[in-house]
N, C-alpha and C positions, 0 to 999 in steps of 0.2 A: 610360258604354259607349256600343260603338258599334250603330247602325241601319246592317244592311247588304245584299252582291253582290259581278262577277269580275272592258310589253314594253319593249323599252331606250325610255329616255324622250328618245330623237331623234325631232324630227316636223316634217317637211318637207313644206306644204302642197301638195298636187295641185295640178296647173299645169292651169287653165282650157283647153279647147280653144280653138286660133285659132279665130276665126271669118272668114268671107266671105262678105258680104250676098246673096243671093238677086238673081236676075233683076229679081221684080216686089214691091220691101219698098213698105210704105205710107208715104209722105210726111208729115211731121210737120214743128213748127219747129226751126230748129234751134240750133246754139250754148247748150243747156240746161246749166246749170252743175248738175250733181249733188252737188254739195257741202252746194246750197243744203238748209232745212230742207225734208223733205218731199216733195223732187223726185224721189229714188231711189226710193222706194217707190212713189211714182202709177208709174212709168214700170214699175218691175216689176208695178205690177198691170195694166198696159197688154200688155205683154210676155205676161203670164199668159192675159187672155180673147183675144191672137191665137193662141196656142197649145191652149186650149182644156184646160188643165190645172195645178193647182195644185200636183200632184204634183211638186216640183224636187228636182232630182240637183244640181245647183248652181246660185249665182248669183256674179254679178261685179262690182264697179260700179268706176270712173274718174271723173276728174272730168267727163268729155264723153261717156262710155259706158255702158250697160249690158248686160249681157247674163245670158240664162238657160239653163239646161237642163231640160226640163223630161221626165217619163216619163207615156205615154199608150198605151194600150192595149198595153203592154208593149216598148214602143219610145221611145227614146232621141230626142228633137230640142233642137236649139239655136236658141234666138228672140234677137234683139239689137237696140239701138238703135245707129246709125250716122252720123254725119255725116249726122243730120237725117231717117234712117229707121227704120221699125220693120219687121220682118219674119223672116223664116226663115232661118236660113242654114246654111252650109256648113261642118260644124267635124266633128270627128274624137270627136265622145260615143259613148259605147257605153254601154249597161246591161248591169254585171256584177254585180250584185244588191248593191250600194251602196245604204247609205238614203238614202230620200225626205225630203221636209221642211216643213212649211207654213212659208212667209216670217213669217207672224203670230207665231212663235217668237223673232225675231230684231226686237232694238230697233235699226234702221236710220233711223230718221225724221232722225239730225243727223249724217249723213257726213263731214259737213266736220270735228264735233266728235270723231269716231274716228278721221277721219286725223289731226287734231292730236296728240292723245292717242298715237299711235304715234309720230309725228315726236319726241314728246320721251322717248319712251322708242329708240328707234330711232337717233333723230340725224340722218332723213334723210326727207325730205318729195319728193323726187323720184320722179315718176310713179308714184305710190301707187296701192292694187288692193285693194278691200276683196270678200276670196274669203268663201264662207260654201260646205261642199265637207264630205264622208263622206270625212276620211283614212284611217281606218281601221277597219275591224271593226264597222261603225254607228254611230259618234260621229263625229257632223255637228256641225264647229265652224268659229267665225268668226275670222279673222285678216287684218293686213294686211302687204302688201309692197312691196318698193319696187324702182325698175330704175337704175341697177345697183342688185343686190339685197343690204341690208343685215341686219339682224335682225330676222327675222319675229317679229309684236307679235300676240299673243291677246288675245280679245274673251271673257266671257259674253255669251250670248243677251242678257241685257239691254242691255249694252252700253256695260258697266265692264271695265275694264283686268281679266286674269286675273290672280287673284291668286300673285305671287312666294312658294315658298314656304321658308323655311329650318329643317330636323328638328331644330332647334338649340335648339326648342321646342315644348310640347305641341299650342300649336292649330296649327302647320302639320302636325304627326304625326296628329293630328284630322283634319282639311282633307284632306292628300293621302291616307289612308287611308278615307273615308267617300269620295271620288272615286271612287278605283280599286275599291271593293268593287261600287259601283252599287249593283244591287238585289240583287245576291248576299248568300245568307244562310252557303251551305256554299264552302266550299275547300279544297285540297289546300293550299296553304302562302300565307303570307305573306311578304313582306321587305322590310324598309324600312333604307333605308340612306341617313344622312346628307350623302351625297355625289353620290348617285342615284335617289332617288326612290323610291316604293312601286310593289311589284309583283306581283299574285296570280294563281294560277293555279287553276283552278276546272274542273268538267266543261265542253263546248261540245255534249254528247249523244255517242252511240254512238263509242267510240275517235276523239274529239275533244277538245283542251285546248283552253282559251281563257286566253292570256296578257293581263293589265291593267295599265298602268301608267299613274301620276301622276308627270310628273317636276317637277325645280323650276322648271321656267320654262317648261314645255308641259301641254296640258291632257293627259287620259286617252285614250290609244290600245290600240286591242286585237287581238290577231294571234290565229287560228283556226286550231292546227296540226292535223296527223293524230298519234294516240298515245293512249294512256293512260298513269296513274301509279299505283305499288305504294304510294303513303300512304295513308292511308286520307281521311275527310273528314273536318272539325271544323268547329262554329261559330263562325265568324265574330263574331258577336255579343258572345263570350267574351273578346273580345281588347281591353284597358283602353289607352289612349293615354297616360294619367295614368300607370298601372304602366310602360309600357313608360320614359319618360322619368326615372321613380324610379328606375328600376335602372339606367338609361345615368348620368342623375346622380351615382347612388351611387357607378358603378364610375370617375366620372373624378375621383377623388380628388387625383391628384397624386402619389400613392403608386401604386396598382397600375394607374394609366391617366393619362395628361398631361388639364390638365382642357379640355385643345382635341380630342382624340383622336378622330380619324374613327371612325363606329361604326357596327353593323350589326346587326340579328336577322333570325332565319329561323323564322318561328313554324311547324311540322308537328308531326306525330305520325309520325315515321319508324320509332320503335321499336315501335309497337303497342301503348302504353299505355291506348288507349282516350279519352285526354286530349292537346290539344298541349301541347308544351311550350317554349319561348322560349328560343332558341340565341343569345346574344350574342355578337360580336367587340367589343371597346373597343381601341383601339392593337392590342396585343398579347396582349391578355386574352380570354380564352376564358371563358363563365360562362353556365351550362343553367339556368332557373327554372321554377316552374311559373307557368301564366297568371298567378296573383296576387302572383307575381314574389320568391316564397320560390325562395331559394336553393339547386339540389339538385346542382351541381359547378362546379368550380371549377380 
């Protein structure tokens, strides 16, 4: 059983603002290689000290530059190391209620190793940039991009590669569901798709809905939209990934559905029974079951 909480799974990291060094930066040693162990973190610590705030809105590290955005007294500002100088820079960073973060949450001690791992996945090491930023809905993510743009590679805060999910196994179903739920326990609906990932819809407050999703290859994103749902809420802790996979596996028997048929399940209480039901689509087969996997209609 899951311990729980609450958008299409396409995620493009926010582009950090272009920075122009201000007229009076502080001189430092030039030609620092920020792929060396400890170099990037040390420079970010210097920038935080200069900015007078450790509430970060974004951080960007390349092989020879470092840039951070900070929030101080409700105002956003950008500080950077460029061409041997440290100082406040002119940028287009604004504060629009995005999440702030503490850099200590993220393992950036060895940016070179992170770049190497990203290059192995994306196939490119050209002009790599490590970005940490709130992409959507308060979820701060770490990623590496390249120029020209190739595949964006996402990392966990501990510096490991984000796990790629394959929803044709119970472990990925459990991981995707846990990550999409987060701390939420009451939801309106849960959708799990073998080809799309997991989407959870839950309340975001009065007349607001939150759509949280974990894609196959991208981390959780969240979108808050105006609106309400007619569906009753139910406890996500009652949803069992093992039961979901057992039902899918039993339906993909080569007779009712192909053994590799695409599948999706929508879990909600659309009929107001007081308990959620699972509505499976496996190939062209549609089956409704209880949360325990007992077939109700086929």
